[in-house]
Backbone as CSV, one residue per row, in Angstrom:
resi,resn,N_x,N_y,N_z,CA_x,CA_y,CA_z,C_x,C_y,C_z
1,MET,135.244,42.590,89.608,136.154,41.589,90.115,135.327,40.442,90.696
2,PHE,135.784,39.219,90.459,135.112,38.021,90.943,135.889,37.475,92.134
3,VAL,135.179,37.154,93.219,135.801,36.697,94.459,135.227,35.335,94.838
4,ILE,136.100,34.421,95.241,135.692,33.099,95.719,136.159,32.982,97.163
5,LEU,135.228,32.668,98.060,135.529,32.544,99.484,135.429,31.081,99.892
6,TRP,136.536,30.564,100.449,136.607,29.197,100.956,136.849,29.224,102.451
7,GLU,136.302,28.232,103.143,136.544,28.054,104.579,137.271,26.727,104.778
8,PHE,138.267,26.729,105.669,139.068,25.534,105.936,139.164,25.286,107.432
9,GLU,139.025,24.037,107.809,139.345,23.613,109.167,140.655,22.835,109.069
10,VAL,141.696,23.381,109.662,143.034,22.822,109.562,143.234,21.751,110.615
11,LYS,143.866,20.645,110.221,144.175,19.577,111.172,145.138,20.109,112.231
12,PRO,144.926,19.699,113.478,145.849,20.119,114.545,147.297,19.802,114.157
13,GLY,148.168,20.764,114.411,149.582,20.589,114.104,149.974,20.960,112.687
14,ASN,149.014,21.362,111.861,149.302,21.662,110.452,149.148,23.132,110.089
15,ARG,149.021,23.989,111.081,148.779,25.413,110.791,149.879,26.043,109.948
16,VAL,151.132,25.790,110.285,152.244,26.404,109.558,152.265,25.909,108.112
17,GLY,152.128,24.619,107.915,152.099,24.062,106.562,150.923,24.589,105.760
18,PHE,149.784,24.709,106.410,148.603,25.249,105.746,148.848,26.703,105.338
19,GLN,149.373,27.493,106.246,149.632,28.910,105.955,150.603,29.066,104.784
20,ARG,151.604,28.199,104.729,152.553,28.244,103.613,151.877,27.901,102.292
21,ALA,151.060,26.866,102.293,150.435,26.386,101.052,149.325,27.299,100.549
22,TYR,148.598,27.917,101.467,147.410,28.681,101.091,147.593,30.192,101.187
23,GLY,148.740,30.633,101.640,148.994,32.061,101.785,149.329,32.755,100.478
24,SER,149.667,34.017,100.576,149.881,34.891,99.416,150.992,34.448,98.470
25,PHE,151.917,33.621,98.954,153.019,33.161,98.114,153.053,31.635,98.023
26,GLY,151.968,30.998,98.439,151.918,29.541,98.522,151.674,28.838,97.201
27,ALA,151.531,27.538,97.303,151.373,26.679,96.125,150.145,27.041,95.293
28,TRP,149.052,27.399,95.970,147.848,27.757,95.209,148.066,29.024,94.398
29,VAL,148.667,30.012,95.003,148.919,31.266,94.290,149.869,31.016,93.119
30,GLN,150.863,30.179,93.328,151.785,29.864,92.231,151.037,29.236,91.049
31,LEU,150.099,28.366,91.362,149.296,27.759,90.288,148.401,28.803,89.627
32,PHE,147.709,29.594,90.421,146.792,30.590,89.869,147.518,31.630,89.012
33,ARG,148.757,31.909,89.330,149.513,32.923,88.577,149.792,32.510,87.138
34,ARG,149.468,31.296,86.777,149.586,30.886,85.378,148.649,31.714,84.497
35,ASP,147.628,32.280,85.117,146.632,33.050,84.376,146.801,34.534,84.694
36,PRO,146.974,35.365,83.677,147.177,36.795,83.925,145.944,37.507,84.481
37,ARG,144.804,36.818,84.507,143.585,37.446,85.028,143.358,37.148,86.508
38,PHE,144.285,36.421,87.118,144.268,36.196,88.559,144.810,37.451,89.236
39,ARG,144.148,37.911,90.289,144.525,39.164,90.938,145.102,38.993,92.335
40,GLY,144.975,37.817,92.941,145.586,37.613,94.248,144.720,36.786,95.176
41,THR,145.327,36.397,96.285,144.663,35.617,97.324,144.961,36.249,98.675
42,GLN,143.954,36.278,99.521,144.152,36.698,100.907,143.783,35.524,101.809
43,LEU,144.653,35.244,102.752,144.414,34.212,103.755,144.043,34.920,105.044
44,VAL,142.911,34.530,105.624,142.397,35.180,106.827,142.165,34.120,107.897
45,HIS,142.666,34.378,109.093,142.463,33.472,110.227,141.248,33.928,111.031
46,ASP,140.419,32.993,111.443,139.269,33.297,112.303,139.760,33.325,113.745
47,PRO,139.796,34.487,114.377,140.345,34.575,115.737,139.513,33.842,116.790
48,SER,138.274,33.515,116.472,137.437,32.810,117.440,137.590,31.291,117.363
49,ARG,138.270,30.811,116.310,138.489,29.365,116.140,139.924,29.155,115.660
50,ASP,140.748,28.561,116.518,142.182,28.428,116.232,142.501,27.782,114.889
51,ASP,141.768,26.780,114.505,142.112,26.029,113.301,141.226,26.366,112.105
52,CYS,140.609,27.535,112.115,139.723,27.940,111.029,140.340,29.097,110.240
53,TYR,140.376,28.918,108.926,140.907,29.930,108.023,139.939,30.122,106.862
54,PHE,140.066,31.279,106.233,139.318,31.579,105.016,140.312,32.052,103.960
55,THR,140.035,31.718,102.713,140.783,32.318,101.611,139.802,33.076,100.732
56,LEU,140.285,34.188,100.226,139.553,34.968,99.234,140.437,35.019,98.001
57,ASP,139.944,34.460,96.912,140.677,34.456,95.650,140.032,35.476,94.729
58,PHE,140.852,36.349,94.152,140.369,37.450,93.338,140.743,37.236,91.871
59,TRP,139.745,37.330,91.009,139.911,37.151,89.562,139.257,38.319,88.840
60,ASP,139.699,38.574,87.632,139.094,39.647,86.836,137.603,39.441,86.639
61,SER,137.199,38.174,86.457,135.792,37.872,86.191,135.528,36.402,86.490
62,GLU,134.263,36.064,86.568,133.882,34.661,86.737,134.314,33.849,85.521
63,THR,134.186,34.441,84.360,134.605,33.769,83.122,136.097,33.443,83.173
64,ALA,136.907,34.385,83.630,138.352,34.157,83.738,138.653,32.994,84.678
65,TYR,137.963,32.951,85.802,138.173,31.875,86.771,137.811,30.514,86.169
66,HIS,136.666,30.441,85.518,136.241,29.163,84.933,137.142,28.751,83.768
67,HIS,137.638,29.705,83.034,138.593,29.390,81.962,139.865,28.798,82.570
68,PHE,140.342,29.405,83.655,141.516,28.872,84.342,141.277,27.423,84.774
69,LEU,140.118,27.161,85.395,139.814,25.797,85.854,139.816,24.807,84.695
70,THR,139.244,25.207,83.589,139.166,24.330,82.421,140.553,24.011,81.877
71,THR,141.401,25.019,81.769,142.713,24.810,81.155,143.754,24.247,82.117
72,ASN,143.463,24.257,83.414,144.424,23.780,84.418,143.833,22.709,85.327
73,ARG,142.826,22.022,84.855,142.090,21.042,85.661,143.020,20.016,86.312
74,GLN,143.903,19.410,85.537,144.762,18.354,86.082,145.694,18.894,87.171
75,ALA,146.344,20.011,86.915,147.249,20.590,87.916,146.487,20.991,89.171
76,TYR,145.277,21.532,88.997,144.435,21.929,90.130,144.105,20.714,90.994
77,GLU,143.658,19.641,90.353,143.280,18.434,91.095,144.481,17.786,91.772
78,GLU,145.629,17.792,91.099,146.840,17.217,91.699,147.264,18.003,92.941
79,LEU,147.226,19.317,92.843,147.599,20.144,93.995,146.601,19.959,95.130
80,ASP,145.330,19.946,94.809,144.295,19.743,95.824,144.511,18.417,96.547
81,THR,144.801,17.369,95.810,145.047,16.052,96.403,146.308,16.055,97.266
82,SER,147.353,16.722,96.794,148.622,16.713,97.537,148.529,17.470,98.863
83,LEU,147.567,18.380,98.976,147.445,19.187,100.193,146.291,18.776,101.095
84,GLN,145.563,17.750,100.720,144.363,17.382,101.480,144.656,16.934,102.904
85,ASP,145.853,16.475,103.181,146.183,16.027,104.538,146.363,17.191,105.519
86,LEU,146.369,18.428,105.023,146.507,19.587,105.901,145.197,19.973,106.582
87,THR,144.077,19.540,106.011,142.777,19.996,106.508,141.860,18.839,106.891
88,LEU,140.939,19.157,107.810,139.871,18.224,108.156,138.662,18.436,107.254
89,LYS,138.407,19.726,106.956,137.260,20.080,106.122,137.595,21.317,105.308
90,GLN,136.966,21.391,104.168,137.013,22.622,103.388,135.675,22.756,102.687
91,ARG,135.236,24.003,102.540,133.971,24.208,101.834,133.979,25.554,101.132
92,HIS,133.351,25.537,100.003,133.138,26.781,99.259,132.003,27.508,99.968
93,VAL,132.257,28.730,100.415,131.254,29.502,101.149,130.387,30.285,100.186
94,ILE,131.022,31.069,99.313,130.275,31.914,98.384,131.228,32.439,97.313
95,SER,130.685,32.724,96.160,131.385,33.445,95.105,130.534,34.644,94.754
96,PHE,131.192,35.765,94.444,130.412,36.964,94.160,131.226,37.949,93.333
97,GLU,130.508,38.843,92.685,131.125,39.946,91.953,131.300,41.109,92.928
98,LEU,132.443,41.731,92.872,132.761,42.865,93.727,132.998,44.070,92.821
99,ASP,132.326,45.143,93.108,132.478,46.364,92.314,133.771,47.063,92.743
100,PRO,134.785,47.095,91.876,136.054,47.724,92.268,135.897,49.210,92.547
101,LYS,134.863,49.841,92.017,134.640,51.259,92.275,134.222,51.511,93.725
102,ALA,133.807,50.464,94.405,133.391,50.612,95.800,134.554,51.054,96.690
103,PHE,135.780,50.868,96.223,136.955,51.221,97.012,137.506,52.587,96.654
104,ASP,136.950,53.213,95.637,137.386,54.560,95.273,136.832,55.550,96.288
105,ALA,137.703,56.296,96.900,137.225,57.270,97.899,137.721,58.659,97.572
């Protein structure tokens, strides 16, 4: 499984809107669901910083993610632009492969 971790600093007063747009049922997930190889998104709040959030996006593979970006570039950029007023900063932290067998107990 391929995971992409993003960090966001949310503009004061925009937490609810940000949570709606970036959460498990938000606009980003709706866009990503166009691809059957998308596995989900988790939104995580940093308890030490009120306006800091992380998203983890899960894909079958890095290839699947890049294929999605290629085939949905315009919609991705339009959504990114439409939501930019919710945040002060955003940055890609890391992308990595996760061994799904690591969760088998």
